[in-house]
N, C-alpha and C positions, 0 to 999 in steps of 0.2 A: 335458497341456498342457506343451509344451517351449519352452525359451528359443530365440529366433530366432538367437542368436549362438552359444551353446555346446551347444545341444540338451539341456541339463540341465533339471531341474524348474523350471518358471516359477512366479513368485509373483504376476504381474499380467498381464492382457491389455489391450492398447490397441487398441480397435476402429478408432479413427481411423487408426492406422498398420497395421492388420491384422497385429499382431505381439504376441508374448508375450516376457517377459523374466524371467530369474532375478534375484535380489536384486543381485548384483554388476553385471550388465549394465544393469539398470534404473537404478541410481545413475549409471553412466556415461552412459546415455542422457539423463538429466535434466541432467547437467553439460554434455554436448555440445550439447543444445538451448539451454541458457543461453548458452554460449560463442558459438553461432551467432547468437543474437539480439543479443548485444553486438557481434559483428563486422558483421553485416548493417546495423545501424543506427548504427555508429560511436559506441557509447554512451560508452565510457571507454577510456583507454590503459593499458597494463600497469603503468606507474609512478604512476598516479593514486592519490591518497589518497581513499578512499571512506567515506561515512558512511551506515550502513544504519538506516533507521527501523524499530525493532523493537517489536512489540506483545506478543510472547510466543506469538502464533499460529503456525500451520504455515508460512504463506507467508514471513513476515519472517525466521523462524529458518532456514528452508530456503535462502532466497536468501543469507543471511549465510554459512551453511555452504558453499554452492556457490562463492561468491566466494573464500572462503579456500582451498578445494580447488583452484580455478583459479589460485591464486597472487597474488591481489590483496591489497593492504593495506586492510583494512576494519575500522572501529570501529562499534559499535552506539550507537544513541540511543533511550532509552526515555522516554516522557512519561507521568507519573502523572496520570491524569485524574480521580481521586477518585470512581470509580464503585463504591463499596463493596467487597464481597468479590471482585467481578470484577476490579477493578484490583489488588487484593492478589495474586490468583492469577496475573495476567498478569505482574506485576513479578517474582514468584518464578520463573516459567518463563524469563523473559529473563535474570535474574541467574544461574540455575543453568546455562543454556547457556553464558554467557560464562565463568563460573568453571571449568567443566569443560574448556574449551578454551584457557584462558589469554588470553582476548580482552578488549579494553577496551570497557566499557559505560558511556556517559555517561547520567546520569539527571537529568531535570528534572521537578520536581513542581509542578503548577499551583497547588495551594493554598499551598505554601511560597514559591513564586517570585512568583505573581501574585495570590494572595489569593482564589481561587475554584476550584470544581470544576465539572465539566460539568453535573451535575443543576441546580446553582444558576445557572450561567451561561446555560443554555438558557432557563430560566424568566425570569430577570431581563432577558435581551435579547429575549425573545419570539421565540426561534428554536427550530426543532426540535432535539432533542439531537444528531442527526447533523450538522446545520449548525454548531452551536456547537462541536462536537468537531472537525470538519474545519477550521474557521477557526483554532481554537486550535493544533492540531497543525501546520498549515502554517506558522504564525508561529514556533513553537518550532523546527521543522525548519530553516526558512530561516535563522533567527538563529544556530542552532548550527553550521550548515554554514559560514556567513560568518565567524563568530568563530573557528571552529576551523581555518580555512584549507583546508577540504576541496575537492577538485576536483569532486566530484559527490555529490548526495544520492540514495541508492538506496531505492526502495520495493518492497514485495513484491506489487504488483498482478499478478495472473496473467491468463491468457487469459479465464477466465470473468468476472473483474471487468471487464476492458476491453470484452469483447463486450456485457456487460449495460449498461455506460455508453453505448456506441455505440448500442445498441438504443434506449435512452431518449432520447438526443439526436436520433436519426433520427425517432422517433415524433413529437417536438415540433419538429423542424427547428431545433434550437438552434444557429444558425450559428456564433457565437463559440466555443461549446464544441466543435463539430466541428472548427473551425480549430485548436484547441489539443489535440485528442485524438491525441497522438503518443507513441511510446515514449521519445522524448528531447525535453525542453524545454531549449533552450540557456540558458546564463547570460546575464543582461542586466537592466538597470533595477534592479540591486541584488539580484536573485534568483539563487540558485545553480543550476547545471546539475542537472536532475532526470532520472533514468533508471529504466526498468522492465524489468529483465532476464528476467522470468518470462513474457513475453507468448507464448511458444510452449508453455507448460505450463498445464494446468488444475487445478481444485480437487482432483480425485481423484488426479492424479499427484503433487501436492505433499504430500497427506496420506500417500500410499504412500511417498514419498521419506523423510519423517520417520520413519515406522514402521521401514523397513528400515535406516535410518541410525542408529537409536537416539536420535532427537531427541524429548525429552519436550516437548510443546507444549500450550498451553491449548486444549482442545476446545470449551469453552462459548462460544457467541456472546454478544456484548455484549447485556445485558438491555435497553438503551435503543434498540436498533436495530429493535425490533418495529415493523412498519408501513412501514419503509423501502422505497420502491417499487423500488429496485434489486434487492432480494431477489426481488420478483415477476418482474422482468425475467430474472433468473438462472433462476428456475424455468421460465419460458416457453421460454427457449433450451435448457434441459436437456431439456425434452420434445421439442423439435425434434431435438436431438442424438441422442436415443435412437433415433429413427426414421431419422435420416440422419447417421451418424457422420462427423465432420469439418465439420459445418455451422458450428459456432462459429468454428473456425479460418479457414474460408473467408470467413465474414462479416467478421471483424475484419481479417485480413491482406490480403484483396482490397480492403478500404477503404483500407488504408495504401498499397498499391501502385497503385491505380487512381483513388482519389477524394480522398484527404486533401489533395493539393495544390490541388484545386479550391476548398477552403475556406480557404486560407492568408490571403487578403485579408480574411476575416471575423474573423480572430483578435483584432484590436484594435478591431473595430467597437463603437462606443458607449463606448469607454474614453477617459477624459481622459488628458492627458499626466501621467505619474507624477512626483510630487515626493517629499519626505521627511516622514515623520510627525514632528511637533515634539516628541513625547513619547518615542518609542522609536527613531527614526531609520530605521525600515523604509520601503521604497517604499510610497507611498500616493497615492491620487487626491484626497485632501483633507488639510487641516492635521493632523487626527488620524485615524489609520487605524482601520479597522473593529475590529481586534483590541483596540486600546486602549480604544475605546468600550465594547466588550463587557466587558473586564476592569473598567472603572470601574463599570459598572452591577452586575456580578456581585459584586464585592468589597464593595459597600455593601448587598447584599441579604441577607435572612435565609437561612441555609443550608437547602437542601432535604434532608430526611431520607429516605433510601431504605429501603424495606421488603423483607424477604426474600420469596422466592417462596412460602414456606409461610405468609406472613401475619405473621411475627414482626417485631420491630423491628430 
């Protein structure tokens, strides 16, 4: 197996592109694909200050690494979720990455700052863990981007992530969600600009990028994500991809080019005019935003004790 560019030994084959690459040219390929996504969707400008939401996993560390390599000014933001050993390991991975490269990592701990963790918050608010986690992270991300004066918030959502979300939204014809499923959400109503530069690269490619680039990332999946239906959507789409390479890319990117605009009017359907939360000052549809209500319930609740997978405390 030879590299398509230099004809040297290849380290990865990409069936969707009918191509193989050596380590050097695979890294270049990933960076070029990211640069193309940024350019095609006018995500950010060269002199923008970027804030990258970092989890310690492959996607967020890879997109941070790629943005720095492309010459952007990018700081990281890590949110401590209080999910036992998993959060400890994810924090270690994010810190090590930043320290090794001399990058700035902003840390916000939910327990220290808001008085609750995700296991407790999800139970107290009667939400699934992923719902409580997503709401909490969005609030912290938005607040940090606003307060820090960043031009855009970057997330590591890759092609597999976006295709799975689109699949679920189409299955249920979630019109408002389809209206907002874009790689760029412009700033407005107090929300920062949000961009997803990895939409041309999948799970396997990002894992390989980290390996060949020497990026140590957290391999373990969140222990509270079990049962998340998006994991099932990913699995279903991966089965299709195996039989039809390029299916995920076509499904998502053809939606963007041919159908996304058709749902633009549904983006705000059912949403009240946004005001300001009287407690935190964030955009809100009510006097007190959903995040502040969650934090109030969770901070007053009895902490949930997580058990190790081996059954220990």
